[in-house]
N, C-alpha and C positions, 0 to 999 in steps of 0.2 A: 543368583542375581538375574533380574529380568533383563532380557536382551533389548537392544535399541529397537529392533523390528517389532517386538511385542509391545513396547511402550508406544510406538507409533500407531500400531493396530488399536490399542486400547484408547488412545487419544481420538482416533477416527470414529470409534464406536460411540464416543460421547457427543458427536455432532448431531445437529438437528437434520435428519434425512429429508431431502426435498422430493426426489423422485418425480419431478415435473420437468417439462421441456424448457430449456434455457437457451436463449440466443445471445451470443457474444458479438456485439456490433463493434468491430475494430479488433483485429487479431494481432495487434502489435505485442510489444514486450509485456505490458501489464495485462492485456486481454488474454494472451496465451498463458501467462502465469496463473491467472484466475481459473482458466479452463483446466489446467493441469491440477490445480489444487482441488477443484470440484471433483475431478475424476479420482484422484488419489485418495480423497476422503470418502469416496463412494456416496457422495451426496445425491447424485443422480447418475444413471448409466450413460456411457458415451453416446449411445444411439439416440438419447434425448437431448443432446447438445448440438446446436447449430452454430458454426463459426462463420461469420460474415465479414468479408473484407474486399477491398478493391484489387488485391494482389492474388491472382489465381495460383501462382507458384507457391506462395505461402500457405494458401488453403489446401493445396494438394499435399504438401508436406505434413500439415496437421492431420489431415484425413488418414494418411498412410501410417503415421506414428501412433495416433490416439484413437483412431476408428470413429471419429465424430463425423457428423454430417456437415457439409459446407455449402455455401451459396454466395454468389455475387449480388444477389437481389435482397435489399433490405426489407422490402414489402413481404417477400416470401418468409424471411426469417421471423418477422413480427407475427405473421399469421400462424406460423407453426409453433409458436412458443407462448408460455405463460409468464416467464421471467425474462426481462430484457436488461442486459448489462451494456451500458453505454461506455465504450472505451475508445472513443474517437477523439481527435484533436479539437480544441475549442473553436478554431476557425471553420471547421466543417460541421459543427453541431447543428446549426440552423437548417442547413440543407438536409441533414439526416433526419431531424425531427419532422420536417415537412413531408419526407417520404414515409416516415413511420405513421403519421397522423391518419392516413387512409386506412390503415389496417389495425389501429389500436383498439383495444377492448377495455371496458370499465374494470375488468378483473385483472388486467395486466399489472405486474409489479415492475417498475422502472428503477434501476439502480445506476446512478451516474458517478463515474470517477473523473468526469471532465473538469479540469481545474478552473475554478472561478465562476462556473455557470450555476446560477442559483436555482433552487427548487421552483420558485415563482416563475422564472423564465421558461423552464421546461414545461410547467403546468400551463402557462399561457400559450405556448406553441402547440401543445397537444390538444388543448381545448376540452379537457374532461377532468373530472375529479379522481385522478389516478393516485394510487399509492406510489409516491416517489421518494427514493432514498438518495441522499447525496453523501459521497464519501471521499476522503483524502487518504489513499494508501501511499506507500513509498516503494522505491525500487527493490528493496530487500524482499518484497513479495515473490520475486523471481527465484529466490532460494528458500522459500517457505519460512522466512524470518521477518516478514513485513510488520509494519506498525500502521494500523488504519484507524481512523476515526469516522464514525457514521452519524449522520443527522437525519432524522425522520420527518417527512412532510406530514401535514395534519391528517391526511387520508390513509396513512399507512396503518394497517391492522397489526395486532399483536403477533399473529401468525407470520405476516410479512416481515416484521422486525426480526423474528427468529431466523427466517430464511436469509435475510441480508447479513446478519451477524455470522451465521454458519459459513457463508461463502468466504468471508474475509478471515474467519478463524482458521480456515483450511490452509491459509498461507501466512499465518502469523498471529499477532495480538490485535485485539479490537477494543476500542473504547467508544462509548456513546456520548455525543456532545450535542449542543444546540448549534444550529447552522451558523450563527454569528461567531462561533468559536473556531470555525474551520480555517479562517485566515491565520490564526495563531498556530493551529495544527500544521498548516503549510510551512510556517516559519520555523517550527520545531522539528517535526518528524518528516515532513515532506521534503524540505531542503536539507535536513539534518545529515543524511548520508554524505553530502558534499563536504560538510564541516569535518566529519570523521575521516574522510579520505585525506583531507589536508593534514590532519593530525598524524595519520599513519605515514604519509609522505615525509613529514618533518622528522618523525622518529627514525625513519629509515636513513634520512640524510644525516641525522645526528650520530647514528651508529657508524656510518661510513666516515664521517669526519673524525671519529675517534679510533679508526683503524680497522673496522669490520668490513669484510667483503660484502658487496651490495646484496647478493643473494641470501647470505646469512642474516644480514640486518633486516631484510625484507621479511623473511620467515619469522624472525623474532618479534618484529613490530606488529605484524598482523596477528600472530597468535597471542601477543600480550593484550591487544585491544579486544580480541574475541574472548579470551579467558576472563578478562576483567569484567566485561559486560555479562558474561554467563554467571560469574560469581555474584555480581550485584543482583541479577534477576533471581537466582536460585536461593540466595541467602535471605532476601527480603530486608537486608540491613541498609540503613542510610549510607550513601556513598562516603560521607565524611567519616563514618565509623570504620568502613573498610580501608579508607586512606590511612587512618590512624594506626590500623593494624600492621601496616608496612612502613610506618614512620618511627624510627628509633631516635632517641635524643642524640644530637650531634652527628647523626649519620648522613649518608649520601642523599636519602630521599628528602629529608627536611631542608637540606641545602638547595636541592633542585626545586622544591615547592616554593621556597622563598624567591628563587629566580623567576619562576612562572608568575607569582603574585606581583613581583616588582614590575613586570612587563604587562600586567593587566590581562592575563589570559582569561580569567573569569569574566571580567567586564566586557572583553571583546566577544566572547561567545554569547553573553546575554544580549549585547547590542546587535549581534548578527541575527538572532531570533527576532528581535524587535524590528529590525530593518526589513527582514524578509516578510514579516507579518504586515507591515505598512504597505509594502509593495504589492502584496497579494490583495489587500483591500483596494488599492488604486486600480489594479488590473480588473478586479471583479466589478467595480463600478463602471469602468469603461466597457467591458464586455456585455454587461446587462443594461447598458444605456441609462445609467442612473445619474 
């Protein structure tokens, strides 16, 4: 049987190798996760990665652990790189783009994970026909199980598309969408981890209510969600088919499902995605001055 390590190595060999200098502008949770994914997948060597942040202590820790270059100077990071990963907060993006503009080159690839900030806004701020990719990853990228959707600007080349996809494939699954679909992606997979955490929390409390110790209930609930998701992904079967496989006539599961349906679990989750999508649309319009 092939070991997990060999499987990971094989997966990494399938990536589109970049081998070009990459600047990560904003080395927070997501920026650091993408940096680690790039290194672990051997997309480009650590010596070609520049982490840029306002926190020197954080940069020192990243340099020590991952052997990447670091700088506090955005202009320097841009000058020294071909690929720019924008991982800053939305409220600081305008200032960052103003600093970037002085050092930007036509062949730069700009990849933004900044929530709500549209390609047209970034294009306008940088004032050149750059290849710009906008993406919505989620927090699970920090454990290499992320779900990311990427949207390509009109100047993005085929080669740049491959580069962008490889970066996010290094930390999870990637789908390609049009930019107008990113608000729905935000409502589903961007905010989705919060919904699942609430489900896990409720399952834990259910186990405790019925007499299980909290640590036991926690372990069982988390593994149940993890295993169920893994089975759904690996089998390729529709979730309804998998549900039917564990639902016997007159048994415990069908009675529990009836209870969930009677309280509108399905409708509540659908409404949650729709509500988050609408809020994402509202925030995007505000941030882009539309």
